[in-house]
C-alpha positions as CSV (number, residue, x, y, z in Angstrom):
1,X,64.3,-162.5,-35.8
2,X,62.8,-159.2,-34.9
3,X,61.4,-157.5,-31.9
4,X,59.6,-154.8,-34.1
5,X,56.1,-154.5,-32.6
6,X,53.8,-154.6,-35.5
7,X,50.2,-155.4,-35.6
8,X,49.4,-158.5,-37.6
9,X,47.8,-157.6,-40.8
10,X,44.7,-159.7,-39.8
11,X,44.7,-158.8,-36.5
12,X,41.2,-156.8,-36.6
13,X,38.3,-158.4,-38.2
14,X,35.7,-157.3,-40.2
15,X,32.9,-158.8,-39.2
16,X,29.9,-156.8,-37.6
17,X,30.4,-158.6,-34.2
18,X,33.6,-157.8,-33.7
19,X,34.3,-154.5,-35.4
20,X,31.1,-152.6,-34.9
21,X,31.8,-150.3,-38.3
22,X,31.9,-153.4,-40.4
23,X,28.9,-153.3,-42.4
24,X,27.0,-156.7,-43.7
25,X,29.4,-157.4,-47.0
26,X,32.4,-157.3,-44.6
27,X,33.6,-153.5,-45.9
28,X,34.2,-150.8,-43.3
29,X,31.8,-148.2,-43.2
30,X,34.0,-145.1,-43.3
31,X,31.0,-143.3,-42.1
32,X,30.1,-145.1,-39.7
33,X,28.2,-143.6,-36.6
34,X,26.2,-140.8,-38.7
35,X,28.0,-137.4,-36.7
36,X,29.2,-139.7,-34.0
37,X,32.6,-138.8,-32.0
38,X,35.1,-140.7,-34.3
39,X,38.9,-141.0,-34.4
40,X,41.5,-144.1,-35.8
41,X,43.1,-146.7,-34.6
42,X,46.2,-146.2,-33.7
43,X,47.3,-149.6,-34.7
44,X,45.5,-150.2,-37.9
45,X,46.1,-146.4,-39.0
46,X,42.9,-146.1,-41.3
47,X,40.6,-148.5,-39.3
48,X,38.1,-146.1,-38.2
49,X,36.6,-146.2,-34.6
50,X,33.5,-144.7,-33.0
51,X,34.6,-143.6,-29.6
52,X,31.3,-144.4,-27.6
53,X,31.6,-147.9,-28.8
54,X,35.0,-148.5,-28.2
55,X,35.1,-147.1,-24.7
56,X,31.5,-149.4,-24.1
57,X,33.5,-152.3,-25.4
58,X,36.7,-151.8,-23.4
59,X,38.6,-151.0,-26.4
60,X,41.1,-148.2,-25.1
61,X,44.1,-147.3,-23.2
62,X,45.2,-143.9,-21.6
63,X,48.6,-143.1,-22.1
64,X,50.1,-139.9,-21.1
65,X,47.1,-138.1,-20.4
66,X,45.3,-138.9,-23.8
67,X,42.7,-141.6,-24.5
68,X,43.5,-143.9,-27.6
69,X,40.7,-146.0,-29.1
70,X,41.2,-149.4,-30.8
71,X,39.2,-151.1,-33.8
72,X,39.2,-154.7,-32.1
73,X,40.4,-156.2,-29.3
74,X,43.4,-157.1,-30.7
75,X,45.0,-153.8,-30.9
76,X,45.4,-153.2,-27.5
77,X,48.1,-155.2,-26.4
78,X,49.8,-154.5,-29.5
79,X,49.4,-150.8,-28.7
80,X,50.7,-152.0,-24.9
81,X,53.9,-153.3,-26.4
82,X,55.1,-150.0,-27.8
83,X,52.7,-146.8,-26.6
84,X,54.9,-144.2,-27.6
85,X,55.4,-145.6,-31.2
86,X,51.6,-146.5,-31.8
87,X,50.5,-142.9,-30.1
88,X,52.5,-141.4,-32.3
89,X,50.5,-142.3,-35.4
90,X,47.3,-140.8,-33.9
91,X,49.1,-137.2,-33.1
């Protein structure tokens, strides 16, 4: 058994209730935010995150003076398990 912390393949929901950047057919809207400040989730690399929405929902962590935003609630605890590794994903 491995102790490596990896995000489960399905930790993030693609429904609009859990993931505000998902569109109605369950696919992520990569242009989400329409000009809002966006980033990518450090756990589910490639998942877009609208910073203001993530912050309003508490989907962020501060690590070494920088704020990291998550695409879903499952990514925060995963990030906490090895923040240096996940922070490097967005460096």
